[in-house]
N, C-alpha and C positions, 0 to 999 in steps of 0.2 A: 515550687511545682514546676516542672519540666515543661517543655512543649513536644508533640509528637503529632505525626502523621501517621493516619489511621486509614485504611484501603481496606473494605469489604468488600466481598463479592458476594451476593444474597439471590434464592432462588426467585422466581418472577413470580412463584406464590403469594408471594408478600405483598408485592406489587400489586398483583391481581385480587385479593384476596382485602386487603385493609386501604386500598388507595396509590396514587403515584407516589404519596411521600411517606408510605408506611414504613419503610427501608432507614430511612431517616430519623422518623419518630423514634422508631427501635433501635437505632444507634445512640440517639441522644439520650435515652433513657438507661441505658448500659452504661453510658459513660458517667451520665451525674449520677447512677446509684454507686459508682466506684469513687464519689468526689470528686469527679474529673470537673470540668468546663471545656464546651466544644465553642471553639473561635470561631471556624469557618466549615463552612459546608458545601462542595461541591459534588453533586448528586449529576452522574453521569448518564444513569437513568439505563435503559437496556443494551444492552452490546450482545454481538458475539464474542463467545470464547475464544481461545487460544487455541483449545483441544474441549472435547465432552468430557463431562462429568456426572457420572451416572449415565443419563438419555440428555441431560440438560444440554442446549447449543449454547445458548442465551442464559445472562443472567442481570442481575440490577446492579451494577458499579457506584458506591459512593465511596468518596474520598472526605477525609475530613481533617480540622487541626485541631487537634484537642492539648488544653493543660492536663496534668496529673499526676498526681505520687511517681515519683517510681518504684515505690514499694506496691504501687495498686496495680502497673503494667501487667503482672505477671494473671494478678485476678480479673482483669479486663481478658487475658488471653485466652486462661481456663473458659469465660464463660461464652467468650465466641466458639471456642470447640467444641464445647458440649451442643449447643446451639445446635440443631439442624437444616435451620433457615439459612444457615452462613455456607457458603461452599469454602469459600479463601478467607483469610484475614492478611494483613502483614502491618506490623507494629515499627515505625524506624523513628528515630530521635530526626529531631526540625533541625537540630544544627550540624547533623551529618548528611544533611540533602545540600545537593550542591544548588547556587543560588540560580533565581530563575533566570531565562535568558531575555534579552533586552526585548521590547518591543519590534517590530516588524515597520520600517519604513514604506506604506504605500508605492505602488510600481509607476510612474510615471506616466501618465497618460499620452498617445500618441501625441506632436504636434501638428499644426497642418501643413509644414516644410512635408511630412513625410508623407502626406496621403496623397499627392503628384505622381509617386514613384512608381505606384501599381498602376496606375493610370498610365503612365508612359509603355509599361508591359502591354496593356490592352491595346494599346493604338497599333502592335507591330503590324504587318501587312498578313491578310489573312487568303493562304491560299484558293482560287476559284475553282470550281470543281470543274472547268475547260482546263487550265494549268495539270492538274490533278492523271489523267489521263495520258498526256505528256512525258510526266517525269514517266510514271509505270512504263510506259515503251520503251523510253530509255533503258530502263533497267533489265528490262526483258531482252532488247539488243546485246546486251553487255553480257548477260549470262549463257546467250546463243552464242555468242562468239567465243566464249569457255570454253563451252562443249562443244564445238567444231574441233578446236585444237585436239591432236590425239594426244594418248596420256603415254609416260614412257613407260617402256614396260623394262621390267631389272634383266638384264644380261646374266645368260644358263651360266654356268659355272662347268667347264671343260672337265674337270676332275671329279664332279658327281655324277652318279649313275644314274640311268633314266628312269624317271616316277621315286625319285628320293626326294625328298624336300630337304630345303637347303635353309640355313637358321644365320643369318648374317647378324 
């Protein structure tokens, strides 16, 4: 017997009619009818599909590891193709799968030394309402000074005809 990973995408009507684990029970029955053995079941439950199949947007996902004779794989595949409750299925030999990624280490919690830093930012001087009008007055004075200066006008070209536009 060889180990395979079997992923099946079921119609949600299976889960609604037979309960939450109806799709898992159906898959176990199909595998055992072919002389196989279910090693591990990972029932993902209701998930959004990447694209609609028929009019369905969601489906019930079941990922299992099974031991099965290589001769029986085609029979299992045929049974899943014929079943109208199965939207999609995929059978992969387990030895062809990449090894699972190592578990992640938890993120370190912030220490007490890092906590005072945000407090220092809060302690920055806050502008009082009395200072705000003074700062606004300075901005108005500087913009008035630039507006009082006359803008340079481009010199007219002597060889250009009167009323003709020039392009430089």
